[in-house]
C-alpha positions, 0 to 999 in steps of 0.5 A, a space after each residue: 495493334 494495327 494503326 487502324 485499331 489504334 485509331 479506333 481506341 478512345 483517347 487517353 483524355 476520354 478514358 481518364 479515371 474520375 478520382 473524386 469521391 462524389 460526382 460534382 453534379 450530386 454535391 453541387 445540387 445539394 450544396 448550400 451556402 458554398 459556391 464552386 466555379 472554375 474560372 479561366 486561368 490567365 496568361 502573362 498577357 492577361 488573356 484567358 488560357 484555353 483549357 486551364 482554370 482556377 477553382 474558386 470556392 466561395 463561402 456564401 452566407 453574407 447575412 451571417 458574415 459567411 460563418 459556416 453551417 454544418 451543411 456548408 462544411 460538407 460542401 467545402 470538403 467536397 469542393 476542395 476534393 473536386 479542385 484537388 482532383 481536377 486535372 485542368 485546375 492550376 490553383 484554388 482561390 478560397 474566399 467569401 461573398 461581399 466585402 464585410 467578411 471572408 469568414 467569422 468561423 462556425 455559425 454561432 446560431 447553430 452552435 447555440 441552438 443545436 450543439 450547445 449542451 449536446 457534446 456527442 453531436 458537436 463531436 460529430 460536427 468536429 469530425 466534419 470540421 477537421 476534415 475541412 481543414 485537412 481537405 485544405 491542407 491536403 489539396 494537390 493545388 496551391 490554395 490562395 485565401 482571398 481575404 475579402 473582409 473579416 477573418 476571425 475565429 474559425 475563419 482565421 483558422 481555415 484561412 491560415 490552413 491555406 498556402 497564401 493569403 492576400 487581403 484587402 486592407 479594411 479586413 480584420 484578423 484574430 481569434 475569439 475562443 476564450 472570449 466566447 467559450 472555446 479555445 482556438 484549437 481548430 488550427 490556430 494553436 497549431 499554425 500561429 506559433 509556426 507562422 508568427 512565433 510563440 509570443 505573438 501567438 499568445 497575444 492573438 490566441 488568448 487576448 482575442 483582440 482583432 488586428 488589421 490587415 497591415 499588422 497581419 502582413 507585418 507579422 507574416 500572417 498574410 503575403 500581401 495587402 492592397 487598399 480597398 477604400 475609394 475616396 473621390 475616385 482614388 484608392 486610399 489606405 485604411 484610414 483607421 490604422 497607421 499605414 504611413 510610418 513604422 515607429 512612434 516617438 518611443 521607437 515602437 512599431 505602430 505600423 498597422 496599429 489602430 489610430 486613436 483620438 483625433 486621428 481615429 475620428 478623421 479616419 472614421 469620417 474618411 471611411 464614411 465618405 468612401 466606397 469599398 472596391 475590391 478590384 485591386 484585390 482581384 488583380 493581386 489574386 489573379 497575378 499570383 494565380 498567373 505566376 503559379 501557372 508558369 511552374 511545373 505542376 508536379 514540382 509545384 505540388 511537391 513543394 507545396 506538400 513539403 512546405 505544409 509539413 510544419 502546419 500538418 505535423 502540429 495539426 495531425 498531432 492535435 486534431 483528434 484530442 482537440 475534437 474530444 475536448 471541444 465536444 465536452 466543452 459544449 456542456 460548460 463554457 461553450 454552452 454559455 459562451 455561444 448562447 451569450 453571443 447568440 442572445 446578446 445585443 448591442 446594448 447588453 453585449 455578447 459576452 458572459 459576465 466573466 467576473 461573476 463566472 470566476 467567482 462562482 467557480 472559485 466558490 465551487 459552484 457547479 455548472 448548471 442551467 441556473 449558473 449559465 442564466 446568471 451570467 448571461 448578458 441580459 442578467 447584468 441589466 
């Protein structure tokens, strides 16, 4: 080929193949409740680097604590595929709108009003959910969970699927399944034993007691934690948990555990005086993104793939059986639990009458509409 003809050939950059499944303009137009944007990557000098970006995927349903609807799950899948295929993306930041919640899991209103009692439909939904988790675990770029607030239930599960998690220290973590009619088998039972050990996994998965960002850091659920509460212009650590010492008088670790009594009252008063500012969280996330910028891209992808293997092995071994069980459970405990959460109030509570349910089942009473009605929160008034 002559020099002249070579010069006339379209450059390699211009003829690069599109490896996405759906053009971005298509799914972004139809997208509901999820924002996707490419923000310029920053160099070590803090300045934007021309031509390189970090993809930010944001759950945007703050009125319902960024819980994901069916349509949002689809958008998350497309967003991770888009970021994974983008040649100019260094890392992915997965976060939520506001400062109250990263994500509280599946949208319980949709669960209660559509999927409850509808197992074949929920099985279809769980195909999408499984694909969402797999999209995170299969992303060709490192994924950072920016924990801007609560990360519980399914939100904790998709958060743990990420490679890094950095949290503001007012955030709370935990599971909700056995308290609300489900089992945490959308990733928690796969990831928790690997991340924090079997015993602590039992505590989180079964007792469903939320824990602080400081405890999450101590356990190894997140890689960093920063203050978010500003009082009189200065950042202060979460005043509701013990952050300034590690052991009590008996030698037990209490770092990250909730305060009680007078200490808790003082903490609540300080919390009310302050305002939430996530600037330090953003700085930490950008710093991590910058560190990732200064690595070989293929070596980084390979390292990420290898280090994800313990999570992937458990996830891939269990996700289909989990999907089937969760669908069938929509006829019994999930049907009751999601309804209770959706229909309950602050006064009645949002949990079923567990004692009445256990007594009914011990007496060999069958699941029925009447049984479910009898254990709803309002039935106890």
